[in-house]
N, C-alpha and C positions, 0 to 999 in steps of 0.2 A: 465490439463485444469480445470478452475474453475467450469465448468458445471459438471464435475465429482467430484471435490473436495467437493463441498457443498452438494453432495448427498452421501458422505462417500467413494467414490471410487477414489483412487489416482493412477495415471499412474505409472507403475512399474519403468520406466526409471528415474522418479523423486524421487521415494522412495529410489532408490539405490545410489543417488548422495550424498556423505557425505559432511559435512561442512569442511572448511579448519581450522583445530583446532589450527593452528599457528596464525590465525588472532585474534586480541584482541576482547574480548566481551565488548560491550558497553551497559550499563544499560539505558534503555529508559522508559519513561512514556507515554503510549499510551492512548488517550482519547476515551471514549465510545461515539464517535461522529458519527452519521449516515452519515453526509455529507462527513467527511473524509473517512469513510469506503466505500462509493460509489466511491470515487476517487481511493482508494486502489484497489478495485475490478476491476475498469476500467483499471488499469495498465495491468492486465492480459487479460481481455476480449478484449480490444481495441488495445493493442500494442503487448504484449508478445506472446499471443496465435496466433493471425493472422500472426505475423512476423515469428513465428516458422513454421507455415504451409507453408508460402511462401518460406522459406529457405530450409525446409526439404522435402516437398511434391511436390511443384510446380517447384522446381529447382533441379532435381536429379543430374545434372552435373554442379555445380556452377563454376564460374570463380574464379581465385585466389583472386580477390578483394572481391567478394561476400562471399567467405569462411571466410574472416576476420570479417565482420559484422554478418554473420550467427553464427559464433563461439561465439562472444560476446553476441548476442541475446539469444543463448541457455544458456550461463552462467548466464545471467540476469534473465532468466526464473527460473533457479534453485535457484538463490538468492531470488527471490520473493517467491517461494514456501517455502524455509526455514524460511523466515520471517513470512509467513502465519502460519506455523506450530508452531512458537514461540508465536503467539498471544494467550492470555489466553482464556479459554472456554467461558466466558461471551461475549467476542468480537466475537467469532464464532457464538454464538447464535444470537447476534445482527445482524451479517452478514446475517443470514437466514431471519430475519425480513426485512432487507433492500432490499434483493433480492426477497422478496415475497414468500419465501418457507415456512414460518410459520406466523401465525397471530401476529400482534404487541401486545406485552405484556403491562401490566399496568406500571405505573411509578415505576421505580426501579426494575421491574420484571426480565428484562434481565440482568442488570448489576450485581445484586446479593448483592450489598452493598450500603450504603448511605454515601455520603461524604458531611459533613455539616460544615458551618462556625461557629464561636463562638456565633453568634446570631441565629443559627439554620437554616440559609439559605442553600438550597440544591444546590450543584455544580455538574457539569459533572464529572463522575467517571474517575479516571485514573488507569491504570494497568501497572505493571512492565512487561518488555520484555527484555531479553538479546539477542542482535543482534550482528552478526559478522560484524566487521568493513569492511572486504573485500566484504561482500554482499552489503553493502550500497555503497561502492566505485564502484562495478560492475554496479549497477543500475544507478549511477551517470554518469559513462562513456557512457553507452548506451543512456542516456538522452541527453548528449552533442553531441553524434554522430548523433542522430536523429534530434535534434534541428537545427544543422547546415544545414541539408537537408531541413527542413521545412521552415526556414527563407530565403532560397534561396542562401546562401553563398556557398553551394556545390551542384552540380548537377551530379548525377551518378545513377548507378543501384538501390541503396538503396532509393534514392529520388523518383524514378519511382515506386518502390515497395510500398512505403508509400502512394503515391497517389492512387495506385490501391487498397490498403487496405482500405483507407478511403471510396472509392467508393463502396466497397463490404459491408461495415459495416452499410450502411443506405439504406432505401427504396428510390425509385425514387422520391417520394414526398419530401423527405428531402435532396435531392442531392444538392440543391442550397446553403444550409448552412453547408454541410459537407466539412471538410478539414482536412488534417493531423494535422494542428495546434491545432484544437479543442481537439484531442485525446492526443497530446503531452502535452498540458496545464494541462489536468487532471492528467497525469503521474507526471508532475512537482509538482503539488499541493500536491499529496499524498506523494511524496518523501521528500518534505520540512518538513513535520511533522516528518517523521522518522529520519531526520537529526537534529532536534532540541535537544539541550542538556537538560537533565532532571534537573529541579531545585533541587539543593542540599537540600534546606529546606524541600522538600517533599519526598525525597527518603526514609528516615527512618520512617516517620510518616505513610505512606501508606504501609500496609503489602504486602509482596511479594505474598503470597498465601492467599489473602483475601477470607473469606468464606461468603456464602450467609447469609443474615440477620445481617451482621456486620455493625456497625455504626462507622465511623471515624470522630472525631470532631477536627477541626483545631483551633489553637490559632490565634491571630491577625497577627503575622508575617508570619505564614504558609499560611493563607488565602491570604495575600498580594502577596506571591509568586505564589499561585495558580491562582489568578486573572490575573497576568501578563502572566502566561504560556498559558491559553486559548486565550488571546489576540494574542499571537504569533501564535497559532494554527489557529485562525480565519483568520489572515492575510495570512497564508500559504495556506488555502483552498479557499480563495476568490480572490487571485491575481495571 
């Protein structure tokens, strides 16, 4: 659970789950974007964690159908955690700022390096992360399964569970605007960024293990690729 993760305590059952090493590694560039990080954290807090509780704690004797989605939900939770662990330390520190666990640092303080254009303009930092293709596929499968229930095309035990989850996640004052769709949309927005292919022009110029105080200066072609990539990210986190 993120509540434990961000305080340094990781549940043992998740620590023990290894990655599928036969699944290809995909090199991604993850932006140090607080909006995206909020969506990424919401994947766990609003969907994966409560779905895990409903499937494992509140339903000790699941039906054969619920076992299917419960198994997928557990696998997706493991996939999310492995992705979380692959995020570099600067993004973990920014996560603590986003979640209010530590004060917001000064400009560039959390990210640890400066990403500049040829004219010296500062850009949102990007970080390398090697993610397993199977983990991204598992999260995508869960999203499709949940989305079919949210949009009303499928009505079953899972759709009832999602509605109950949404009701539990908000205070009575916010109940009028709460819906499973709002949580699934955030999940979708976070996943879209993870699925974006990394611009080839940037993979080599941005160091894999960038150290604090480093300045990376892009040439005009690299800056053009960078400007196109945050546009894709912006679309992913706002639609």
